[in-house]
N, C-alpha and C positions, 0 to 999 in steps of 0.2 A: 262551513267552511275545514273542520276535520275530513268532512267525508270528501271532499273536494280533496286536499293531499294528501290522503290513501289513495285514489284513484289515480292520483297523476303521480305516486311513488308508484302505482300499480304498474300503468300508464308501465314507466322508465322501468322499470324491472323484464318487459315483456320482451320492450323493446331491446336492451340488455342480452336478454337471454338468448330472439331470433340470429344477433349478431352474431353473438356467441358461437350457437348452430351452426352459421355461415362460417365464420372460421374453421369448425375442427372439418367442417366438410369439404373444407379446403386442405387438406390435412396439417391442420397448424395441433401443438402441443398446446394442451392444459398453459401452462405456464406462459406460451405467445398471447392463448388467448388471456389469461389473467393480463397479460402486461398492454396489451392495448385496450382490453373495456378495462384499467386501472381501479381491479379486484384483486384481492387476494387468487390461491391456486383451488385452493378447497370450492369458494365461488364461484368461480370459473366451471371447475367440472359440476355443480350441482345446477348452474345455470344449464349447460351443455346436456346433461340428465332430463331438466325438468320440461326444456326445449322440446328433446327426441320424444317424450311419454304425453309430453303435448298435442306430439304431430301422430303421434298413432296413433292416439285417441281421436283424434280429426279423420285418419284415414279412416278408422273402425265406421263412422258414425256417416263415410262416403258408401264405404262396402255393404252398411249394411241399408240404405239406402236404393243403395244397384240392389241387391239381394232382393227386396220391396218388388220393386219397379220387377225383376225380372218372371218371381210370382206371382201377380197380375198378368204380366203378357201370358204365363201357361194355366194359371187359371180362364182364361179369357179361350184360349185353342182347345182347352177340354170340353169347353163348356159347346164349341163347336163340332168337334169332334164324338159328343154323347150325343146332339142332334141326329149328323149320319150313325150314330150307328141304332138310333130309337126308331128311326126311319120306313118304313113297310115296303115301300118300291120292291117286288122281286124281285127285280132288275138290276136293283143296288148292290147283287150280290159281293160285288170286287172291289166298288166303293166300299162298303160295312169292314170289309176286309181289311181293304189299307188301311179306313178311320182307326181298328182296333190295332193293327203296326202304330200306328202315328202314336195309341192313347198312352202304350205299353211308353216310348220314350219320351215322352212327356211322365207320367210317372217317373221317370228316371233318373229323368235332368231336375222334377224336383226335388226327389228325396237326395239326390245329390246335395240342393242348393241349399236342403232341411238339414246337410249334415247328416242323412240317418244310414249314411256307409261308413259311417267312422268309423276305426275297425274300435272294439268294446277297452276298458281300460279298463286295468285288474292292481288289486294289489294283493299283492305276491310276500312282500313282507309279514304282515302278517304269520303268515302261515307260518315263515324262517323261522322268526322270530319264539314260537310258543314251542319249537325243537325244542328240545334241551337236552346235556350234556348224552344223560344214558342212554337215548334217543339216537343220538350221535353217535355214541359208542356198538351201540347192537346195530344202524344200519353199515358201517365203517366192518363191525364181522360178516354181516351180509354177503359188503360187496366183498371183502378177502375171501367168505366160501365160497360164492359165485366163480370170481377171480380163475378163483384153485379148480377146479368143475371143467372148466375150458381151458386152462391151461394140458397139456402133457406134465404129467413127473417121473413117465417111463426115459431111462437113462440112454434108452436104442431112437427114443426122438427129440430128446431133446441137445443130441447131440453139436457142435460145430463144425460145419463142413472141415476136412481139413484141406488148407491151405497148396494152390499148385508150385512145386516147388521146383 
């Protein structure tokens, strides 16, 4: 009996959250959502966030399913291309070249789909945090020395142009 009550309560919360998300999508404020649903503004905010999170999870599942379907299609196409490439017919050289071109395109699509072309993320904060104050002073001194080398100090070359009178 308690399990049935919990399920009924969870169902009611799910319905309320879906309604909260629907209201938010119609540009309702959290206070308006809270008033309409008969809950606190904090609960309205929590409901919208939870519903959005659930929606994002479902969307990601759909994307993963589509990615799997597309990978299977690319694998089948790859098998066909490989059969053409392994053929022994000397008159099919042009066909093999086209198949090779297709193979490269299939591999590019697979790599994109699998995220192999994604830029590599690097943590640069650790390197910056390891620099001590002494190092910063040394870097500042070196930068100033370089700046002095690049800037002319001869008064003849650093004079301001005379204004037109």
